[in-house]
C-alpha positions in Angstrom: 105.3 180.5 80.5 108.7 179.0 80.8 111.3 179.4 78.1 112.3 176.3 76.1 115.7 174.9 76.9 118.5 175.9 74.6 120.3 173.2 72.6 123.3 173.6 74.8 121.2 173.2 78.0 119.6 170.0 76.6 122.9 168.5 75.7 124.3 169.4 79.1 121.4 167.8 80.9 121.6 164.6 78.8 125.4 164.4 79.4 124.8 164.6 83.2 122.1 161.9 83.0 124.5 159.7 80.9 127.3 160.2 83.4 125.0 159.4 86.3 123.8 156.2 84.6 127.3 155.3 83.7 128.4 155.9 87.3 125.5 153.7 88.7 126.3 151.0 86.2 129.9 151.2 87.0 129.2 151.0 90.7 126.9 148.0 90.2 129.5 146.3 88.1 132.2 147.1 90.7 129.9 145.6 93.4 129.3 142.5 91.3 133.0 142.2 90.6 133.7 142.6 94.3 131.2 139.8 95.2 132.7 137.6 92.5 136.2 138.2 93.8 135.0 137.4 97.3 133.3 134.2 96.2 136.4 133.1 94.4 138.6 134.0 97.4 136.4 132.1 99.9 136.3 129.0 97.7 140.0 129.1 97.0 140.9 129.2 100.7 138.1 126.9 101.8 140.3 124.0 102.7 143.4 125.9 103.9 141.7 128.7 105.9 138.0 128.0 106.1 135.8 131.0 107.1 133.0 128.5 107.8 132.4 124.8 107.3 130.6 123.6 104.2 129.4 120.2 103.1 130.0 120.3 99.4 133.7 121.0 98.8 133.7 119.3 95.4 130.5 120.1 93.5 130.1 123.6 94.7 133.6 124.9 93.4 132.8 123.3 90.0 129.5 125.1 89.9 130.9 128.6 90.7 133.8 128.0 88.4 131.3 127.3 85.5 129.6 130.6 86.3 132.8 132.5 86.6 132.1 133.0 90.3 128.9 135.0 89.7 126.2 134.9 92.3 123.7 132.0 92.0 121.1 133.4 94.4 120.4 136.8 92.9 116.6 136.2 92.7 114.9 136.8 96.0 112.0 134.4 95.1 114.6 131.6 94.7 116.0 132.3 98.2 112.5 132.3 99.7 111.7 129.0 98.0 114.9 127.4 99.2 114.3 128.5 102.8 110.7 127.1 102.5 112.1 123.8 101.4 114.6 123.8 104.3 111.8 124.4 106.8 109.7 121.7 105.2 112.4 119.2 105.8 111.2 119.1 109.4 108.2 117.1 108.2 110.5 114.6 106.6 112.2 114.0 110.0 115.2 116.2 109.2 116.5 119.2 111.2 116.3 122.5 109.3 119.0 123.9 111.5 121.5 121.5 109.8 121.3 123.5 106.6 123.1 126.7 107.7 119.7 128.2 108.6 120.9 130.3 111.5 123.8 132.0 109.7 121.7 132.4 106.5 118.9 134.2 108.4 121.5 136.4 110.1 123.1 137.4 106.8 119.7 138.0 105.3 118.8 140.4 108.1 122.1 142.3 107.6 121.6 145.6 105.7 123.6 146.7 103.9 125.7 143.6 103.2 129.3 144.0 102.3 130.6 142.1 99.2 132.1 139.5 101.6 128.9 139.0 103.4 127.0 138.7 100.1 129.5 136.1 98.9 129.2 134.2 102.2 125.4 134.2 101.9 125.5 132.9 98.3 127.9 130.1 99.1 125.9 129.0 102.2 122.6 129.0 100.2 124.3 126.8 97.5 125.8 124.5 100.1 122.4 124.2 101.9 120.7 123.3 98.6 123.2 120.6 97.8 123.1 119.2 101.3 119.3 119.1 101.5 119.2 117.4 98.0 121.8 114.9 99.1 119.9 114.0 102.2 116.6 113.6 100.4 118.1 111.4 97.7 120.4 109.2 99.7 119.6 109.8 103.3 121.6 111.8 105.9 123.1 108.7 107.7 125.5 106.4 106.0 123.8 103.0 106.2 127.2 101.2 106.0 128.1 102.8 109.4 125.1 101.0 111.0 125.3 97.7 109.1 128.6 96.7 107.6 126.9 94.1 105.4 124.9 96.9 103.6 125.0 96.4 99.8 121.8 98.3 98.6 121.8 100.5 95.5 122.8 104.1 95.6 121.2 106.3 93.0 123.6 107.6 90.3 122.9 110.5 88.1 123.6 110.6 84.4 124.7 113.8 82.8 126.1 117.0 84.1 125.6 117.3 87.9 126.2 121.1 87.8 123.4 121.6 85.3 121.1 119.3 87.2 121.5 121.6 90.2 121.4 124.9 88.4 118.4 124.2 86.2 115.7 124.5 88.8 117.3 127.7 90.1 117.5 129.2 86.7 113.9 128.1 86.0 112.5 129.3 89.3 111.4 125.7 90.0 113.1 125.0 93.3 110.0 123.8 95.3 109.0 121.4 92.5 112.5 120.1 92.1 113.0 119.4 95.9 109.6 117.7 96.1 110.6 115.4 93.3 113.6 114.2 95.3 111.5 112.8 98.1 110.4 109.1 98.0 106.9 108.6 96.8 106.3 105.0 98.0 103.5 104.2 100.4 105.9 103.4 103.3 107.5 106.9 103.2 104.2 108.7 102.7 102.7 106.7 105.6 105.6 107.3 108.0 105.6 111.0 107.1 101.8 111.3 107.8 102.2 109.5 111.1 105.1 111.8 112.1 102.8 114.8 111.5 100.0 113.2 113.5 102.3 112.2 116.5 103.7 115.7 116.5 100.2 117.1 116.7 99.5 114.7 119.6 102.6 116.2 121.4 101.4 119.7 120.7 98.1 118.8 122.4 99.9 117.5 125.5 100.9 114.0 124.6 100.1 111.3 127.2 101.0 110.5 130.7 102.5 107.4 132.3 99.8 104.9 133.3 99.5 103.4 136.7 100.0 99.6 137.0 96.8 97.7 136.0 97.5 94.0 135.4 95.0 91.2 135.4 91.9 93.1 134.3 88.8 91.1 133.6 85.6 92.0 131.9 83.4 93.9 134.4 86.3 95.1 136.6 85.9 98.6 137.8 88.5 101.0 139.2 89.8 104.6 139.1 92.8 103.7 136.8 90.7 102.5 133.8 89.8 106.1 132.6 93.5 106.8 132.3 93.8 103.7 130.1 90.9 104.9 128.0 92.3 108.4 127.5 95.8 107.0 126.6 94.3 104.7 123.9 92.0 107.6 122.6 95.1 109.9 122.3 96.5 107.6 119.5 93.1 106.7 118.0 93.3 103.2 119.4 90.1 103.4 121.5 87.1 102.0 119.7 84.0 104.2 119.5 80.6 103.2 120.8 77.6 103.4 118.4 74.5 104.7 119.9 71.1 106.1 118.9 70.4 109.7 120.0 67.5 112.0 119.8 68.4 115.2 118.0 66.4 118.2 119.4 67.6 121.4 117.7 71.2 121.6 118.9 70.9 119.0 121.7 71.8 115.3 121.4 70.5 112.8 124.0 71.3 109.1 124.1 68.8 106.3 124.6 71.0 105.2 127.5 69.6 106.7 130.7 71.4 109.7 132.0 74.1 110.1 129.3 74.5 112.7 126.7 77.2 113.3 124.1 79.4 116.5 124.0 80.0 118.5 120.9 76.3 118.3 119.9 74.9 118.2 117.4 77.9 116.8 115.4 77.6 113.3 114.1 81.2 112.9 115.1 81.2 113.9 118.8 84.5 114.4 120.5 86.0 112.5 123.4 84.1 112.0 126.7 80.6 111.6 128.0 78.8 113.7 130.6 75.7 113.1 132.7 72.6 114.6 131.2 70.8 117.4 133.0 67.6 116.6 131.1 65.8 113.5 132.2 65.5 110.9 129.5 62.1 110.6 127.8 61.1 108.2 125.0 58.5 110.7 123.7 60.0 112.6 120.7 60.0 116.4 120.9 58.7 118.6 118.2 61.1 118.9 115.2 63.2 116.0 116.6 64.7 112.9 115.0 66.6 109.7 116.0 70.1 109.6 114.6 73.0 107.2 115.0 76.4 108.5 116.3 79.6 107.0 117.5 81.5 108.5 120.5 84.5 107.8 122.6 83.9 107.0 126.3 87.0 108.0 128.2 85.3 108.5 131.6 84.0 105.0 132.3 85.6 103.1 135.2 84.6 99.8 133.8 86.8 97.4 131.8 84.3 96.2 129.2 84.5 94.3 125.9 84.9 97.5 123.9 88.0 98.5 126.0 89.5 95.0 125.8 89.2 95.0 122.0 90.8 98.4 122.0 93.8 97.0 124.0 94.0 94.2 121.4 94.0 96.7 118.6 96.9 98.5 120.3 98.8 95.3 120.9 98.5 94.4 117.2 99.8 97.8 116.1 102.7 97.6 118.5 103.9 94.0 117.9 102.6 92.6 121.2 100.8 89.4 122.3 97.2 90.1 121.5 95.5 89.0 124.7 93.6 92.2 125.7 95.5 92.3 129.0 97.5 95.3 130.1 100.5 93.2 131.1 104.1 94.3 131.6 105.0 94.4 127.8 101.8 96.2 126.9 102.1 98.7 129.8 105.8 99.3 128.7 104.6 100.1 125.2 101.8 102.4 126.4 104.3 104.3 128.5 106.9 104.9 125.8 107.1 108.6 125.6 105.7 110.6 122.7 109.2 112.0 122.0 110.6 108.4 121.6 107.7 107.5 119.2 108.4 110.6 117.1 112.1 109.8 117.0 111.3 106.2 115.9 109.2 107.6 113.0 112.1 109.9 112.0 114.6 107.0 112.2 112.5 104.9 109.9 111.8 107.7 107.4 115.6 107.9 107.1 115.8 104.1 106.5 113.2 104.5 103.7 115.4 107.1 102.0 118.2 104.5 102.0 116.2 102.1 99.9 114.2 104.5 97.7 116.0 103.5 94.5 115.5 99.8 94.8 113.0 97.7 92.8 109.3 98.6 93.1 107.9 95.1 92.4 108.8 91.4 92.3 110.7 91.3 95.6 110.7 89.6 99.0 111.0 91.9 102.0 112.0 90.4 105.3 111.5 92.9 108.2 113.7 91.7 111.0 112.1 93.6 114.0 108.5 92.5 113.0 109.5 88.9 112.3 107.6 89.1 109.1 108.1 88.2 105.4 106.3 90.1 102.7 106.1 89.2 99.0 105.5 92.1 96.6 104.2 90.8 93.3 101.9 92.1 90.6 102.3 95.6 92.0 100.7 94.7 95.3 101.6 93.2 98.7 100.8 89.7 97.5 101.6 87.5 100.5 102.7 87.8 104.1 103.9 85.2 106.6 105.8 84.9 109.9 109.5 84.3 110.2 112.1 83.5 112.8 115.3 85.6 112.8 118.7 85.4 114.3 119.3 85.8 118.0 120.8 89.1 119.3 124.2 87.4 119.4 123.6 85.8 116.0 122.1 88.7 114.2 120.5 88.3 110.8 122.5 90.7 108.6 121.0 93.4 106.4 121.7 93.0 102.7 120.0 92.1 99.4 120.5 89.3 96.9 118.7 87.6 94.0 116.7 84.4 94.8 118.1 81.7 92.5 116.6 78.3 93.3 114.6 76.3 95.8 115.7 73.0 97.3 112.9 70.6 98.2 114.1 68.0 100.8 117.4 69.9 101.3 120.5 68.7 102.9 122.2 70.8 105.6 125.9 71.6 105.6 126.5 72.6 109.2 128.3 75.9 109.4 131.8 75.7 110.9 130.9 77.8 113.9 128.0 75.5 114.8 130.0 72.4 114.2 133.0 73.5 116.2 131.2 75.3 119.1 127.9 73.4 119.5 128.3 69.9 118.0 131.9 69.2 119.1 131.0 69.1 122.9 128.2 66.7 122.1 130.5 64.5 120.0 133.0 64.4 122.9 130.3 62.9 125.0 128.7 60.6 122.4 130.4 59.7 119.1 127.1 58.3 117.8 125.4 61.8 117.9 125.9 62.2 114.2 124.4 58.9 113.1 121.4 59.4 115.4 120.7 62.7 113.7 121.1 61.6 110.1 124.5 63.3 109.8 127.7 62.4 108.0 131.2 63.4 108.7 133.6 64.5 105.9 137.3 65.2 106.1 139.1 67.9 104.1 139.4 65.5 101.1 135.7 65.2 101.1 135.8 61.6 102.2 133.3 60.1 104.6 134.8 59.4 108.1 133.3 57.1 110.7 132.7 59.4 113.6 133.2 56.6 116.1 136.9 56.3 115.0 137.8 59.9 115.7 139.5 60.8 119.0 137.1 63.7 119.7 138.9 64.7 122.9 141.9 65.8 120.9 139.9 68.1 118.6 139.9 71.8 119.5 137.2 74.3 118.8 139.6 76.6 116.8 140.8 73.7 114.7 137.9 71.6 113.6 139.1 69.6 110.5 135.7 68.1 109.4 132.5 69.1 107.6 129.2 67.8 108.9 126.3 67.3 106.5 122.8 66.4 107.6 120.7 64.3 105.1 117.2 65.1 103.8 114.3 64.1 106.0 111.8 65.1 108.6 114.5 65.8 111.2 116.6 68.0 109.0 117.3 71.4 110.6 116.2 73.2 107.4 112.9 71.3 107.2 111.5 70.4 103.8 112.2 73.6 101.8 115.2 75.9 101.4 115.3 79.2 99.4 118.7 80.1 98.1 119.9 83.6 97.3 123.7 83.3 97.0 125.6 85.5 99.4 128.9 85.5 101.3 127.1 85.2 104.7 125.5 81.8 104.0 122.1 83.2 104.9 119.0 81.8 103.3 115.2 81.2 103.9 114.2 77.8 105.1 111.6 75.6 106.8 112.2 74.2 110.3 111.1 71.2 112.3 110.7 73.4 115.4 107.4 74.8 114.2 106.2 75.5 117.8 108.5 78.6 117.9 106.2 80.4 115.4 103.6 80.7 118.2 105.9 83.0 120.1 105.4 86.7 119.7 109.2 87.5 119.8 110.9 85.1 117.3 114.7 85.6 117.5 115.9 82.1 117.8 118.1 81.2 114.8 121.8 81.5 114.1 121.1 84.2 111.5 119.2 82.4 108.8 115.4 83.1 108.3 113.0 80.3 109.1 109.7 80.6 107.2 106.3 79.7 108.7 104.6 78.5 105.5 107.5 77.5 103.2 105.5 75.2 100.9 103.0 77.9 100.2 105.7 80.5 99.6 107.5 78.1 97.2 104.3 77.4 95.1 103.7 81.2 94.8 107.2 81.9 93.7 107.4 79.0 91.2 104.1 79.7 89.5 104.1 76.3 87.9 101.4 73.6 87.7 104.2 71.1 88.5 104.8 72.8 91.8 101.5 73.5 93.4 101.3 73.0 97.2 99.9 69.5 96.7 102.6 68.4 94.3 105.4 69.9 96.4 104.1 67.9 99.4 104.2 64.8 97.2 107.8 65.5 96.4 108.5 65.9 100.1 107.1 62.5 100.8 109.5 61.0 98.3 112.4 62.2 100.5 114.8 62.9 97.7 116.6 66.3 97.1 115.0 68.2 94.2 116.4 71.6 93.1 114.1 73.9 91.2 115.4 77.0 89.4 113.5 80.3 89.8 112.8 81.8 86.4 111.7 85.3 87.5 114.3 85.9 90.2 112.9 88.2 92.8 115.3 90.3 95.0 115.4 89.3 98.6 115.7 92.3 100.8 116.6 91.8 104.5 115.8 95.1 106.2 115.4 96.6 109.6 112.3 98.8 110.2 111.0 99.4 113.8 108.0 101.3 112.4 106.3 100.5 109.1 102.9 101.0 107.5 100.5 98.1 108.4 97.0 97.0 107.4 94.5 99.7 106.8 97.4 102.2 106.5 97.9 102.4 110.2 101.4 102.7 111.6 102.9 99.7 113.4 105.8 99.9 115.9 108.2 97.0 116.8 110.8 96.4 119.4 114.4 97.4 118.4 115.6 93.8 118.8 119.2 94.5 117.8 119.4 97.9 119.4 120.2 99.8 116.2 117.8 102.8 116.5 120.0 104.8 118.9 122.9 104.7 116.5 120.8 105.9 113.6 119.2 108.7 115.7 122.6 109.9 117.0 123.9 110.4 113.4 120.5 111.8 112.3 120.7 114.5 115.0 124.4 115.2 114.4 125.4 118.3 112.4 126.7 117.3 109.0 129.5 119.9 109.0 
């Protein structure tokens, strides 16, 4: 039996334990102080002698100063959550490597870490969090660098920015906070889903370039057609066949002689058909039943009605002429690589982040590449119609403005550039050109001038001293209706006498303004007034006099540029990059931000 410790021995042992604890606490405090000093030193010398490049050289110093330069990322679970969010940014079309991922992982793998390395890790984690948040809120690319006319809203935060960033960290709510920053609108969600699906297609091998196959007719048969079938099936554009099959235990046999469906007995068989090894018999087997299934036929060498309709479906989704023919434009679209399609989705996810903080209802959205106008009203896509946009050398600018009024039977004040460059040569040949086209000439005092008295040969393109105004009427260049949303670019929506151009698939014909296919219908929808139904607007048009109608509920007109958007039935639609803007966005999207 051991002897009890003496009072002295107990006191001695306690003092040793106390000194040990004091030493450990002191060492811990010294380590913390060392890290604090290193954080302060790094941030102080960040601009003069940077040890590494960071994005946030304004908010981050404020944050650490508020915390007396203590570590922000002392909780391992917070670090793991931030790294998870950085990796998830891949699914939003962003590059996780742009958020210091390589150096952060290298420092995390370093054991033990020196105070300096610990300070570097903490600063880089903070900078990565600020950078990721910024990109999800405002986008990575500056839209002004792509379109100088850009005037869309940029979200501003009320309150203390330091607290807004620190609160999720202190509450262990990083994942939830980052998720809240992402756009929730249907366009973003649809593009993100499509990006995931197209990346899956790439993982499964993507698709191969198709051989040339123009002028296919129903009933044609050749060895190239199965390649077309497989290409359409890859992006879920090939229609399925419905057939009745006899289910015998695990075997499915079709009523079509000699054909069976793979992946039996699923009611959703996979791609392809194979020849049956069991002869067809109409006599049911024991414990069998007839069931309907749909399947994809990617082996048939025949160009049939089903395949033609599948081509039309593809053409509709890719902004092409819907004729069911695999012509040059359709073949070009089919052969665009999977990587290019993925990048297009990433580019347009970025564009969606730019406009995330705009109005959610009561707006007109003109998408330039698709030549379409959409009216969002009563919390739904209320109306859609075709438009004509500016030529590549007269590009329709990207900006927003409030719709103020509608002119019925408008006059047209000819823009200076059109008057001096396009009409002046005609006037030099024929001074009666203006009178024949219901136009009047005004001098700088706003007095009418007889065009036949002007010495047009002496007038220069760079010094055109007149204003030309075309009167209301059927020949007016603006047609019967004009929609005005005041802006410094003199851009507006309007009717046109050249209605045949709406039958074209590619509709870039104007000098920048947007011509609307059904302007009377659009006007009646916007005015919401019994005095301005389609019938009554047409009666006003017949009178031939200018009538200005003020819009009471002024919708915002958004002129935007999306080469991929969500279409009917939530399927993704791709459009040609008519103004060649995608490459500039992609270049900046892929560029390191620091």
